[in-house]
N, C-alpha and C positions, 0 to 999 in steps of 0.2 A: 503494499498501500503507499503512496507517496505521500510524503511529509508535505506536512497541512503548508499553504504559500503564506506570507507573511509579509503585505507589503508595507513599505516606508517612506510615506511621503516626509524623504531626507528636507534636513537645516544641519549643516554646520557650529560644532561636533554633531555627527551621529549618535542616534543611543549605545549603550551597550547595554548588549543581549546574551551577554558569557552562556547564560546558564541554557540559553535556550537553540545553542551552537551545535549542530549534527541532528538536531530534532526537529527544526525547522527551516523550511524553504526560506531563506530571509532575503527580497526583491529590494531595489531601492528606484523610488520616483522621484523624479520634480517636475515643475507646474506643466510644460509640456510634454511629458513622456505618462502623465499620471490615468490617463482616460483611457489609452492602452492595456495598460497594464491591469486595469481596474478586475474586469471579468474572469482574470487565473486566478486572483484573491480571496482567500478564504480573510483573512484580516488583513483591517488595514491600521496601522498607526499613523496616523497626522502629528509627526513630528514638527513641522513646521509651522509651531506659533502663527506665526503675521499671515502665513497665504490663503487666499480662497479657493486654492483650486478644485477642494472636495466640493464645493458650489457647483463652478461648475463644468466637471467632469460627471458628475456623478448621473444627469438627466441621461444622459449616451447611452448607447444599445451594451447588451449582452449584460450576463450576472453580474450579482452585486457582489461585496463580502457577505459574511454573517454578521459580522462586528465590527465596527469604527470604535477606536479610541483614541481620543482629543489630550496630548501633552497640554493642557490648560486646563482653567478652570470653567471659562467661558464656552460656548458650544457655537455661538452668533456666526461666528465665520465657515461652521462645517454646514449649518442645518440649510435645507433646499424643500423645497415641500417633494419633492422627487423622495428622499432622502425619511422625512417624518412616514409619507406612504406605504413605507418596504417594514420587511422585515425584520431589517436592519438593525440588532442592538447598542446603539451608544452609550459609549462611558468616555467620566472626564478626569481626571487629575486630584479631581476633590481629595483631600488632607497636603496636599503638598504644599500651596501658599498660602493658607491663613491665617497662625502667627508671625514670618516673613510681614504680612503687607500690615497687621494688626500693629504688631514693632513700628514700620514704617510712620506710620498715623501716628501714634503716639509721639512720636519724634515732631512731627510737622504740627502738631500744638504745642509743644514744648519748646519749639522752634518762633514759631510764632508769638508764643506768650512769653517767651525771655529775648525776643527782638531780637535774633543773633542773624537772621540778614543781614540790618543796616550795620551791627555789632562789626561783621567781615569786608561788608566797607568799608568803614570807619577804620580800621582795620590797614586798611589797602591804600587808602589816602593821608593814614599818620595823622586822623584826627583826635582828640581824646574829649571824648561827648556824652557827660554823665546824665544815661533815662531811668525814668525808675517802670519796671517788666511786672508781666500782671501775673498773679496768683490762677495757678489750675488747679490744685486744691476748691473746690465746692464751685466752677463753673459749671454750665453746663453745655450737653452736647444733644446731636438729633444724629443717631446712626440710620440709612434710608436703607434697606436689605437688611430680611431679615435670615437670611442663611447660614453658613459656617463663616463667613470671614468676616459677616457683620457682627455676629454673634461672639467672635475673639476679640473684634474690634471694639465692642464694650466692654467686654472682661478688663481688659486690658487699663482701658480708664477707667473704669471703675478702679481698679489699682493705683492710678496716679487722683482718686479723690475724687472727679467728676461724676458729677449726675449727670445719667445718661438715658435717652430715650429712646429703645429699637423699634421703628415702622417698617413693619408688609405691609402685603395687601389688607386682609382680615386682621383683626382685634382678635388675638388669643395670649394667657394667660400674661404674660410679664412682655405681651407684643402692643405697640399698637398701630393701628389698624390706621393706612394712609388716609379716611377721614379726619386725626389728630394732626397731622404732618405741618399741615398750616398753621395752625396755633403752636406745634411745637415749634417750629421754624423762628417764630415772631421771638422769641424767648431765648432762642439757645447763643451760647457763646461759636460754636461749632457746628459746624451739619457737615457730614461725613458721607460721603456716594458708593453703596459698594453696592449695587444694583448688577444683575445681568442685564444686556438688552434685548425687549421684547419690543411688539408696539407700544404696547402702556409703557415703558421706559423710554420713550424716545425720544428725546426731548423733552426731559417734565419738569430740567432746571431751568426755566426759560426765564426773562425779563419780569413775568409776574412774582413769578415764585423772589428773584431776589430783592425783588421791592416791600415784602417782608418782614425779611430780616432788620434786624438792628447796625447801625453801623458801625457795631463794635466788633462784629461777628466776622468770621473765617469758616469759608467754602473751602471741600476738600475733594477729590476725586478719583478713586483707586478703583472703579466701575468698570463703567465702561466711558469713552468717549462722546458715544453720540447720545447720550442721555442728558448734556449738557448742548444748553444753546449759546459755543460760541462765542458769538459775536452780541448774545446779551450780555452774557458775564461779562464781556469787555466794556461796554459800557454802563453796565453796573459800577467794575471800580472805578471807572474814569470820573461816574458822577458822586463815587464815594459813598454806595448803599449800603458798599459792608466795606470792611475794613483789609483782609488779604483772600484769597487765592492760592489755591496749590492743584496740579493736572499732572496727575503722571501716566492719565490715559489720554487722547486724543482722537476725533471725529477719523483723521486723515495721520496716520502713522507712515515712515518718520515724519516729525513734524521739520518741514523746509525752511532754510534760513532766510528766505526771503520771509515767513510768517512774521504778521504783526499781533503777534501774543507773545515772543520773546521781548517786547519795549510797554509792556502794558506795568505801570505801577501797580506796587503790590500781590505780582502774581509772579510764583515758584511755579518752575515746570519742571519737571523730570521725563528720563524715555522710558518709559511703564517700565521699571525698575524693582515697585515695590514687594513684588512675589519673588525677587529676584538675590538669596542671598551665596555664599559659596557654597557648591555641590548640590544645586538644584538642580542640575541636569543628571546627574545620578540619582537624585535620590527620583528621580520623573523614571528614567529606565526602569529603578527596580522595580518599583509600585505595576509600573508594566510588566515586569516576568513575571513577577507573583498574581497578577490577575490571568496572565497567558495561561499559565499553570492551571488556577483553579477551571477557566475556560476548558484548556484538554482533558480533565475531568470529567468533564460537562456538571461542574458544580457554578453553582447560583453567581453572579458579577457583582459585584459590586458600584458603585458610583452608576449607575443607571441610568440615566437622565429622560424624563419624563417628554419625549419629542413635542408632543404638542405646545409645553407648554417653556421646553426649551433651559434646563434647569436640573438638576435631581432632585425629590423631593425630600422633605426634611420630613421623619416620624410623626411629627404632630399633622403637617400636613395632610402625610396618609391616613392619620385617623380623622380627620374632618372631612375630610374627599374633599380639599377645596382650594381653586387653585391662587395663587402669590406671585404674580409676577413680581415681586420685590423681593422674593429668595432668591439668593446665591452665595 
């Protein structure tokens, strides 16, 4: 019996698949060759996190893999109507990025509160200028997105003494519903977006939303770039509707050198790195190999994405049997 065919939509450096050597027929594809190689594949590993090639190639002719795994938390670059309608199982890298992203958000909160960007700028100018910082303990945050990333951010901010309201679409237990978001955001010192990209979350942070915030508030996005109307955020910062913002994700990546975002006062920009810590690719490889071994034994896979909703359902959502487009 031939070995199962594992097709990798590759990016450098390639995944480490050590334990699968000799047991799997590993083939590699790029955006141009993916469509032609898909029909022979039993499993597709989407290793190139920045590629939209799967969405473009999937609707073509021929058989399709029984299982697709994307080495990312979000699945919006993979999903297309044909994949949603198929019997293919889709999984993601849930469990890898939550803590690093939460640490990054905590770092941004501390940097804003202690005005570290200004301190660094003054040091470059050799200027001694005393200012007062802001206490983090006792401040208020709203975390939008009630999945594992949002929950880990909430736990870490609680550890800093921040009062945190976690917001999902549906109110349940200790989670506020999206109907409470405006009221909570209007009182918040920190608003953190950690949502997946769905039709409900696309463009949800817009001029109307930024107009609700206190002039002292800061906005942080570590979810998906398209959830923010970037022009509206720029306008809000220029009008001083809020004190600052930090974006780690953008609608179009990488952000070009000519983008006006680089020069917006009060805006911190990072190149989609909030979840990436030393060894993260190795951890993704280890996770996939462990999942592949379960699949090969016929055991249920973890991290199965509800393709209609676009994310892995949390246990409490399974119990409620309710959709939550703010769950990632």
